[in-house]
mmCIF file of the N, C-alpha and C atoms, coordinates in Angstrom:
data_MODEL
# 
_entry.id   MODEL 
# 
loop_
_atom_site.group_PDB 
_atom_site.id 
_atom_site.type_symbol 
_atom_site.label_atom_id 
_atom_site.label_alt_id 
_atom_site.label_comp_id 
_atom_site.label_asym_id 
_atom_site.label_entity_id 
_atom_site.label_seq_id 
_atom_site.pdbx_PDB_ins_code 
_atom_site.Cartn_x 
_atom_site.Cartn_y 
_atom_site.Cartn_z 
_atom_site.occupancy 
_atom_site.B_iso_or_equiv 
_atom_site.pdbx_formal_charge 
_atom_site.auth_seq_id 
_atom_site.auth_comp_id 
_atom_site.auth_asym_id 
_atom_site.auth_atom_id 
_atom_site.pdbx_PDB_model_num 
ATOM 1   N N  . MET A 1 1  ? 0.954  -1.253 0.026   1.00 0.00 ? 1  MET A N  1 
ATOM 2   C CA . MET A 1 1  ? 0.037  0.110  -0.053  1.00 0.00 ? 1  MET A CA 1 
ATOM 3   C C  . MET A 1 1  ? 0.884  1.372  -0.027  1.00 0.00 ? 1  MET A C  1 
ATOM 4   N N  . SER A 1 2  ? 1.949  1.234  0.646   1.00 0.00 ? 2  SER A N  1 
ATOM 5   C CA . SER A 1 2  ? 2.855  2.565  0.652   1.00 0.00 ? 2  SER A CA 1 
ATOM 6   C C  . SER A 1 2  ? 3.400  2.917  -0.783  1.00 0.00 ? 2  SER A C  1 
ATOM 7   N N  . THR A 1 3  ? 3.474  1.672  -1.712  1.00 0.00 ? 3  THR A N  1 
ATOM 8   C CA . THR A 1 3  ? 3.753  2.193  -3.056  1.00 0.00 ? 3  THR A CA 1 
ATOM 9   C C  . THR A 1 3  ? 2.798  2.958  -3.871  1.00 0.00 ? 3  THR A C  1 
ATOM 10  N N  . LEU A 1 4  ? 1.552  2.575  -3.532  1.00 0.00 ? 4  LEU A N  1 
ATOM 11  C CA . LEU A 1 4  ? 0.519  3.437  -4.280  1.00 0.00 ? 4  LEU A CA 1 
ATOM 12  C C  . LEU A 1 4  ? 0.450  4.681  -3.571  1.00 0.00 ? 4  LEU A C  1 
ATOM 13  N N  . GLY A 1 5  ? 0.751  4.954  -2.177  1.00 0.00 ? 5  GLY A N  1 
ATOM 14  C CA . GLY A 1 5  ? 0.876  6.374  -1.554  1.00 0.00 ? 5  GLY A CA 1 
ATOM 15  C C  . GLY A 1 5  ? 2.141  6.962  -2.356  1.00 0.00 ? 5  GLY A C  1 
ATOM 16  N N  . ALA A 1 6  ? 3.189  6.563  -2.531  1.00 0.00 ? 6  ALA A N  1 
ATOM 17  C CA . ALA A 1 6  ? 4.243  6.963  -3.189  1.00 0.00 ? 6  ALA A CA 1 
ATOM 18  C C  . ALA A 1 6  ? 4.052  7.585  -4.564  1.00 0.00 ? 6  ALA A C  1 
ATOM 19  N N  . VAL A 1 7  ? 3.491  6.714  -5.220  1.00 0.00 ? 7  VAL A N  1 
ATOM 20  C CA . VAL A 1 7  ? 2.916  7.070  -6.775  1.00 0.00 ? 7  VAL A CA 1 
ATOM 21  C C  . VAL A 1 7  ? 1.965  8.141  -6.865  1.00 0.00 ? 7  VAL A C  1 
ATOM 22  N N  . SER A 1 8  ? 1.006  8.138  -5.705  1.00 0.00 ? 8  SER A N  1 
ATOM 23  C CA . SER A 1 8  ? 0.055  9.305  -5.682  1.00 0.00 ? 8  SER A CA 1 
ATOM 24  C C  . SER A 1 8  ? 0.828  10.522 -5.352  1.00 0.00 ? 8  SER A C  1 
ATOM 25  N N  . SER A 1 9  ? 1.686  10.474 -4.514  1.00 0.00 ? 9  SER A N  1 
ATOM 26  C CA . SER A 1 9  ? 2.288  11.640 -3.939  1.00 0.00 ? 9  SER A CA 1 
ATOM 27  C C  . SER A 1 9  ? 3.200  12.260 -5.117  1.00 0.00 ? 9  SER A C  1 
ATOM 28  N N  . TYR A 1 10 ? 3.761  11.309 -5.878  1.00 0.00 ? 10 TYR A N  1 
ATOM 29  C CA . TYR A 1 10 ? 4.462  11.596 -7.098  1.00 0.00 ? 10 TYR A CA 1 
ATOM 30  C C  . TYR A 1 10 ? 3.562  12.464 -8.084  1.00 0.00 ? 10 TYR A C  1 
ATOM 31  N N  . ALA A 1 11 ? 2.601  11.646 -8.339  1.00 0.00 ? 11 ALA A N  1 
ATOM 32  C CA . ALA A 1 11 ? 1.707  12.192 -9.344  1.00 0.00 ? 11 ALA A CA 1 
ATOM 33  C C  . ALA A 1 11 ? 1.064  13.524 -9.169  1.00 0.00 ? 11 ALA A C  1 
ATOM 34  N N  . LEU A 1 12 ? 0.915  13.731 -7.650  1.00 0.00 ? 12 LEU A N  1 
ATOM 35  C CA . LEU A 1 12 ? 0.476  15.202 -7.150  1.00 0.00 ? 12 LEU A CA 1 
ATOM 36  C C  . LEU A 1 12 ? 1.433  16.316 -7.276  1.00 0.00 ? 12 LEU A C  1 
ATOM 37  N N  . ALA A 1 13 ? 2.810  15.534 -6.963  1.00 0.00 ? 13 ALA A N  1 
ATOM 38  C CA . ALA A 1 13 ? 3.723  16.769 -7.217  1.00 0.00 ? 13 ALA A CA 1 
ATOM 39  C C  . ALA A 1 13 ? 3.923  17.251 -8.643  1.00 0.00 ? 13 ALA A C  1 
ATOM 40  N N  . VAL A 1 14 ? 3.942  16.244 -9.404  1.00 0.00 ? 14 VAL A N  1 
ATOM 41  C CA . VAL A 1 14 ? 4.213  16.350 -10.917 1.00 0.00 ? 14 VAL A CA 1 
ATOM 42  C C  . VAL A 1 14 ? 2.813  17.253 -11.318 1.00 0.00 ? 14 VAL A C  1 
ATOM 43  N N  . ARG A 1 15 ? 1.785  17.153 -11.043 1.00 0.00 ? 15 ARG A N  1 
ATOM 44  C CA . ARG A 1 15 ? 0.598  18.067 -11.382 1.00 0.00 ? 15 ARG A CA 1 
ATOM 45  C C  . ARG A 1 15 ? 0.743  19.341 -10.953 1.00 0.00 ? 15 ARG A C  1 
ATOM 46  N N  . GLN A 1 16 ? 1.338  19.441 -9.560  1.00 0.00 ? 16 GLN A N  1 
ATOM 47  C CA . GLN A 1 16 ? 1.449  20.902 -9.179  1.00 0.00 ? 16 GLN A CA 1 
ATOM 48  C C  . GLN A 1 16 ? 2.436  21.710 -9.894  1.00 0.00 ? 16 GLN A C  1 
ATOM 49  N N  . MET A 1 17 ? 3.621  20.883 -10.319 1.00 0.00 ? 17 MET A N  1 
ATOM 50  C CA . MET A 1 17 ? 4.553  21.501 -10.920 1.00 0.00 ? 17 MET A CA 1 
ATOM 51  C C  . MET A 1 17 ? 3.912  22.141 -12.508 1.00 0.00 ? 17 MET A C  1 
ATOM 52  N N  . GLN A 1 18 ? 3.250  21.143 -12.890 1.00 0.00 ? 18 GLN A N  1 
ATOM 53  C CA . GLN A 1 18 ? 2.683  21.590 -14.245 1.00 0.00 ? 18 GLN A CA 1 
ATOM 54  C C  . GLN A 1 18 ? 1.796  22.815 -14.176 1.00 0.00 ? 18 GLN A C  1 
ATOM 55  N N  . MET A 1 19 ? 1.138  22.813 -13.090 1.00 0.00 ? 19 MET A N  1 
ATOM 56  C CA . MET A 1 19 ? -0.055 23.896 -12.941 1.00 0.00 ? 19 MET A CA 1 
ATOM 57  C C  . MET A 1 19 ? 0.825  25.203 -12.605 1.00 0.00 ? 19 MET A C  1 
ATOM 58  N N  . SER A 1 20 ? 1.947  25.203 -11.967 1.00 0.00 ? 20 SER A N  1 
ATOM 59  C CA . SER A 1 20 ? 2.825  26.126 -11.577 1.00 0.00 ? 20 SER A CA 1 
ATOM 60  C C  . SER A 1 20 ? 3.677  26.636 -12.846 1.00 0.00 ? 20 SER A C  1 
ATOM 61  N N  . VAL A 1 21 ? 3.991  25.869 -13.801 1.00 0.00 ? 21 VAL A N  1 
ATOM 62  C CA . VAL A 1 21 ? 4.420  26.068 -15.427 1.00 0.00 ? 21 VAL A CA 1 
ATOM 63  C C  . VAL A 1 21 ? 3.342  26.864 -15.963 1.00 0.00 ? 21 VAL A C  1 
ATOM 64  N N  . ILE A 1 22 ? 2.268  26.393 -15.871 1.00 0.00 ? 22 ILE A N  1 
ATOM 65  C CA . ILE A 1 22 ? 1.196  26.944 -16.857 1.00 0.00 ? 22 ILE A CA 1 
ATOM 66  C C  . ILE A 1 22 ? 0.873  28.372 -16.347 1.00 0.00 ? 22 ILE A C  1 
ATOM 67  N N  . LYS A 1 23 ? 0.757  28.610 -14.803 1.00 0.00 ? 23 LYS A N  1 
ATOM 68  C CA . LYS A 1 23 ? 0.689  29.760 -14.166 1.00 0.00 ? 23 LYS A CA 1 
ATOM 69  C C  . LYS A 1 23 ? 1.700  30.630 -14.682 1.00 0.00 ? 23 LYS A C  1 
ATOM 70  N N  . ALA A 1 24 ? 2.889  30.323 -14.665 1.00 0.00 ? 24 ALA A N  1 
ATOM 71  C CA . ALA A 1 24 ? 4.056  31.306 -14.941 1.00 0.00 ? 24 ALA A CA 1 
ATOM 72  C C  . ALA A 1 24 ? 3.900  31.692 -16.559 1.00 0.00 ? 24 ALA A C  1 
ATOM 73  N N  . ASP A 1 25 ? 3.519  30.541 -17.331 1.00 0.00 ? 25 ASP A N  1 
ATOM 74  C CA . ASP A 1 25 ? 3.441  30.934 -18.903 1.00 0.00 ? 25 ASP A CA 1 
ATOM 75  C C  . ASP A 1 25 ? 2.197  32.131 -19.040 1.00 0.00 ? 25 ASP A C  1 
ATOM 76  N N  . ILE A 1 26 ? 1.242  31.804 -18.283 1.00 0.00 ? 26 ILE A N  1 
ATOM 77  C CA . ILE A 1 26 ? 0.074  32.689 -18.618 1.00 0.00 ? 26 ILE A CA 1 
ATOM 78  C C  . ILE A 1 26 ? 0.418  34.114 -18.005 1.00 0.00 ? 26 ILE A C  1 
ATOM 79  N N  . ASN A 1 27 ? 1.064  34.272 -16.935 1.00 0.00 ? 27 ASN A N  1 
ATOM 80  C CA . ASN A 1 27 ? 1.593  35.485 -16.416 1.00 0.00 ? 27 ASN A CA 1 
ATOM 81  C C  . ASN A 1 27 ? 2.679  36.129 -17.237 1.00 0.00 ? 27 ASN A C  1 
ATOM 82  N N  . MET A 1 28 ? 3.461  35.247 -17.942 1.00 0.00 ? 28 MET A N  1 
ATOM 83  C CA . MET A 1 28 ? 4.404  36.091 -18.941 1.00 0.00 ? 28 MET A CA 1 
ATOM 84  C C  . MET A 1 28 ? 3.833  36.358 -20.123 1.00 0.00 ? 28 MET A C  1 
ATOM 85  N N  . GLN A 1 29 ? 2.628  35.747 -20.675 1.00 0.00 ? 29 GLN A N  1 
ATOM 86  C CA . GLN A 1 29 ? 1.885  36.023 -21.800 1.00 0.00 ? 29 GLN A CA 1 
ATOM 87  C C  . GLN A 1 29 ? 1.111  37.419 -21.527 1.00 0.00 ? 29 GLN A C  1 
ATOM 88  N N  . LYS A 1 30 ? 0.628  37.490 -20.213 1.00 0.00 ? 30 LYS A N  1 
ATOM 89  C CA . LYS A 1 30 ? -0.192 38.717 -19.950 1.00 0.00 ? 30 LYS A CA 1 
ATOM 90  C C  . LYS A 1 30 ? 0.723  39.864 -19.926 1.00 0.00 ? 30 LYS A C  1 
ATOM 91  N N  . GLN A 1 31 ? 1.970  39.722 -19.393 1.00 0.00 ? 31 GLN A N  1 
ATOM 92  C CA . GLN A 1 31 ? 2.907  40.662 -19.209 1.00 0.00 ? 31 GLN A CA 1 
ATOM 93  C C  . GLN A 1 31 ? 3.213  41.285 -20.524 1.00 0.00 ? 31 GLN A C  1 
ATOM 94  N N  . ALA A 1 32 ? 3.560  40.221 -21.614 1.00 0.00 ? 32 ALA A N  1 
ATOM 95  C CA . ALA A 1 32 ? 3.736  40.636 -22.888 1.00 0.00 ? 32 ALA A CA 1 
ATOM 96  C C  . ALA A 1 32 ? 2.788  41.426 -23.344 1.00 0.00 ? 32 ALA A C  1 
ATOM 97  N N  . VAL A 1 33 ? 1.402  40.890 -23.450 1.00 0.00 ? 33 VAL A N  1 
ATOM 98  C CA . VAL A 1 33 ? 0.486  41.627 -23.836 1.00 0.00 ? 33 VAL A CA 1 
ATOM 99  C C  . VAL A 1 33 ? 0.094  43.000 -23.436 1.00 0.00 ? 33 VAL A C  1 
ATOM 100 N N  . ASP A 1 34 ? 0.381  43.145 -22.150 1.00 0.00 ? 34 ASP A N  1 
ATOM 101 C CA . ASP A 1 34 ? 0.284  44.575 -21.488 1.00 0.00 ? 34 ASP A CA 1 
ATOM 102 C C  . ASP A 1 34 ? 1.391  45.366 -21.998 1.00 0.00 ? 34 ASP A C  1 
ATOM 103 N N  . ILE A 1 35 ? 2.765  44.882 -22.390 1.00 0.00 ? 35 ILE A N  1 
ATOM 104 C CA . ILE A 1 35 ? 3.634  45.760 -22.833 1.00 0.00 ? 35 ILE A CA 1 
ATOM 105 C C  . ILE A 1 35 ? 3.474  46.326 -24.268 1.00 0.00 ? 35 ILE A C  1 
ATOM 106 N N  . LEU A 1 36 ? 2.945  45.293 -24.991 1.00 0.00 ? 36 LEU A N  1 
ATOM 107 C CA . LEU A 1 36 ? 2.616  45.464 -26.332 1.00 0.00 ? 36 LEU A CA 1 
ATOM 108 C C  . LEU A 1 36 ? 1.342  46.516 -26.594 1.00 0.00 ? 36 LEU A C  1 
ATOM 109 N N  . LEU A 1 37 ? 0.666  46.485 -25.625 1.00 0.00 ? 37 LEU A N  1 
ATOM 110 C CA . LEU A 1 37 ? -0.685 47.280 -25.828 1.00 0.00 ? 37 LEU A CA 1 
ATOM 111 C C  . LEU A 1 37 ? -0.559 48.678 -25.007 1.00 0.00 ? 37 LEU A C  1 
ATOM 112 N N  . ASN A 1 38 ? 0.402  48.866 -24.334 1.00 0.00 ? 38 ASN A N  1 
ATOM 113 C CA . ASN A 1 38 ? 0.514  50.063 -23.648 1.00 0.00 ? 38 ASN A CA 1 
ATOM 114 C C  . ASN A 1 38 ? 1.003  51.055 -24.681 1.00 0.00 ? 38 ASN A C  1 
ATOM 115 N N  . GLY A 1 39 ? 0.222  52.206 -24.433 1.00 0.00 ? 39 GLY A N  1 
ATOM 116 C CA . GLY A 1 39 ? 0.609  53.308 -25.502 1.00 0.00 ? 39 GLY A CA 1 
ATOM 117 C C  . GLY A 1 39 ? 1.765  54.251 -25.169 1.00 0.00 ? 39 GLY A C  1 
ATOM 118 N N  . ASP A 1 40 ? 2.312  53.979 -23.800 1.00 0.00 ? 40 ASP A N  1 
ATOM 119 C CA . ASP A 1 40 ? 3.443  54.951 -23.704 1.00 0.00 ? 40 ASP A CA 1 
ATOM 120 C C  . ASP A 1 40 ? 4.568  54.723 -24.636 1.00 0.00 ? 40 ASP A C  1 
ATOM 121 N N  . SER A 1 41 ? 5.478  55.808 -24.844 1.00 0.00 ? 41 SER A N  1 
ATOM 122 C CA . SER A 1 41 ? 6.475  55.488 -25.607 1.00 0.00 ? 41 SER A CA 1 
ATOM 123 C C  . SER A 1 41 ? 7.562  54.838 -25.092 1.00 0.00 ? 41 SER A C  1 
ATOM 124 N N  . GLU A 1 42 ? 7.706  54.847 -23.755 1.00 0.00 ? 42 GLU A N  1 
ATOM 125 C CA . GLU A 1 42 ? 8.638  54.139 -22.814 1.00 0.00 ? 42 GLU A CA 1 
ATOM 126 C C  . GLU A 1 42 ? 7.955  52.926 -22.421 1.00 0.00 ? 42 GLU A C  1 
ATOM 127 N N  . ARG A 1 43 ? 8.425  51.696 -22.871 1.00 0.00 ? 43 ARG A N  1 
ATOM 128 C CA . ARG A 1 43 ? 7.939  50.366 -22.649 1.00 0.00 ? 43 ARG A CA 1 
ATOM 129 C C  . ARG A 1 43 ? 9.096  49.927 -21.377 1.00 0.00 ? 43 ARG A C  1 
ATOM 130 N N  . SER A 1 44 ? 8.642  49.244 -20.252 1.00 0.00 ? 44 SER A N  1 
ATOM 131 C CA . SER A 1 44 ? 9.635  48.816 -19.438 1.00 0.00 ? 44 SER A CA 1 
ATOM 132 C C  . SER A 1 44 ? 8.792  47.668 -18.656 1.00 0.00 ? 44 SER A C  1 
ATOM 133 N N  . VAL A 1 45 ? 9.455  46.728 -18.199 1.00 0.00 ? 45 VAL A N  1 
ATOM 134 C CA . VAL A 1 45 ? 8.874  45.658 -17.325 1.00 0.00 ? 45 VAL A CA 1 
ATOM 135 C C  . VAL A 1 45 ? 9.655  45.734 -15.793 1.00 0.00 ? 45 VAL A C  1 
ATOM 136 N N  . PRO A 1 46 ? 8.669  45.635 -14.975 1.00 0.00 ? 46 PRO A N  1 
ATOM 137 C CA . PRO A 1 46 ? 9.145  45.544 -13.605 1.00 0.00 ? 46 PRO A CA 1 
ATOM 138 C C  . PRO A 1 46 ? 9.960  44.607 -13.351 1.00 0.00 ? 46 PRO A C  1 
ATOM 139 N N  . VAL A 1 47 ? 10.826 44.908 -12.232 1.00 0.00 ? 47 VAL A N  1 
ATOM 140 C CA . VAL A 1 47 ? 11.846 43.616 -12.007 1.00 0.00 ? 47 VAL A CA 1 
ATOM 141 C C  . VAL A 1 47 ? 11.076 42.388 -10.998 1.00 0.00 ? 47 VAL A C  1 
ATOM 142 N N  . SER A 1 48 ? 11.153 41.331 -11.566 1.00 0.00 ? 48 SER A N  1 
ATOM 143 C CA . SER A 1 48 ? 10.671 40.080 -11.033 1.00 0.00 ? 48 SER A CA 1 
ATOM 144 C C  . SER A 1 48 ? 11.391 39.320 -10.452 1.00 0.00 ? 48 SER A C  1 
ATOM 145 N N  . GLU A 1 49 ? 11.114 38.843 -8.958  1.00 0.00 ? 49 GLU A N  1 
ATOM 146 C CA . GLU A 1 49 ? 11.983 38.006 -8.157  1.00 0.00 ? 49 GLU A CA 1 
ATOM 147 C C  . GLU A 1 49 ? 12.085 36.545 -8.880  1.00 0.00 ? 49 GLU A C  1 
ATOM 148 N N  . ASN A 1 50 ? 11.109 36.019 -9.485  1.00 0.00 ? 50 ASN A N  1 
ATOM 149 C CA . ASN A 1 50 ? 10.840 34.629 -9.848  1.00 0.00 ? 50 ASN A CA 1 
ATOM 150 C C  . ASN A 1 50 ? 10.693 34.287 -11.346 1.00 0.00 ? 50 ASN A C  1 
ATOM 151 N N  . LEU A 1 51 ? 10.798 35.352 -12.232 1.00 0.00 ? 51 LEU A N  1 
ATOM 152 C CA . LEU A 1 51 ? 10.447 35.025 -13.618 1.00 0.00 ? 51 LEU A CA 1 
ATOM 153 C C  . LEU A 1 51 ? 11.955 35.253 -14.410 1.00 0.00 ? 51 LEU A C  1 
ATOM 154 N N  . GLY A 1 52 ? 12.969 35.583 -13.860 1.00 0.00 ? 52 GLY A N  1 
ATOM 155 C CA . GLY A 1 52 ? 14.192 35.639 -14.567 1.00 0.00 ? 52 GLY A CA 1 
ATOM 156 C C  . GLY A 1 52 ? 14.416 37.168 -14.742 1.00 0.00 ? 52 GLY A C  1 
ATOM 157 N N  . GLN A 1 53 ? 15.215 37.601 -15.682 1.00 0.00 ? 53 GLN A N  1 
ATOM 158 C CA . GLN A 1 53 ? 15.705 38.655 -15.976 1.00 0.00 ? 53 GLN A CA 1 
ATOM 159 C C  . GLN A 1 53 ? 14.763 39.235 -17.086 1.00 0.00 ? 53 GLN A C  1 
ATOM 160 N N  . ASN A 1 54 ? 14.326 40.487 -16.804 1.00 0.00 ? 54 ASN A N  1 
ATOM 161 C CA . ASN A 1 54 ? 13.447 41.246 -17.770 1.00 0.00 ? 54 ASN A CA 1 
ATOM 162 C C  . ASN A 1 54 ? 14.177 42.096 -18.549 1.00 0.00 ? 54 ASN A C  1 
ATOM 163 N N  . LEU A 1 55 ? 13.560 42.420 -19.902 1.00 0.00 ? 55 LEU A N  1 
ATOM 164 C CA . LEU A 1 55 ? 14.142 43.271 -20.942 1.00 0.00 ? 55 LEU A CA 1 
ATOM 165 C C  . LEU A 1 55 ? 13.159 44.133 -21.312 1.00 0.00 ? 55 LEU A C  1 
ATOM 166 N N  . ASP A 1 56 ? 13.633 45.450 -21.501 1.00 0.00 ? 56 ASP A N  1 
ATOM 167 C CA . ASP A 1 56 ? 12.907 46.572 -22.307 1.00 0.00 ? 56 ASP A CA 1 
ATOM 168 C C  . ASP A 1 56 ? 12.714 46.047 -23.709 1.00 0.00 ? 56 ASP A C  1 
ATOM 169 N N  . ILE A 1 57 ? 11.539 46.375 -24.339 1.00 0.00 ? 57 ILE A N  1 
ATOM 170 C CA . ILE A 1 57 ? 11.133 45.846 -25.748 1.00 0.00 ? 57 ILE A CA 1 
ATOM 171 C C  . ILE A 1 57 ? 10.927 47.089 -26.514 1.00 0.00 ? 57 ILE A C  1 
ATOM 172 N N  . SER A 1 58 ? 11.540 47.475 -27.542 1.00 0.00 ? 58 SER A N  1 
ATOM 173 C CA . SER A 1 58 ? 11.143 48.471 -28.435 1.00 0.00 ? 58 SER A CA 1 
ATOM 174 C C  . SER A 1 58 ? 10.673 47.899 -29.828 1.00 0.00 ? 58 SER A C  1 
ATOM 175 N N  . ILE A 1 59 ? 9.709  48.515 -30.200 1.00 0.00 ? 59 ILE A N  1 
ATOM 176 C CA . ILE A 1 59 ? 8.901  48.185 -31.502 1.00 0.00 ? 59 ILE A CA 1 
ATOM 177 C C  . ILE A 1 59 ? 8.799  49.206 -32.500 1.00 0.00 ? 59 ILE A C  1 
# 
């Protein structure tokens, strides 16, 4: 029975990791859309502690 518990725990951990990746992807897409739709002449991204290095984008 402990094997089933270990498999269930692993499956839950994998699902939580997948959800975390999906959430981060959605946040990055939202941030990109906000930057592209922003009418200001200066486009910048706030510093993020968990999404890596942010870059200014000029279009």
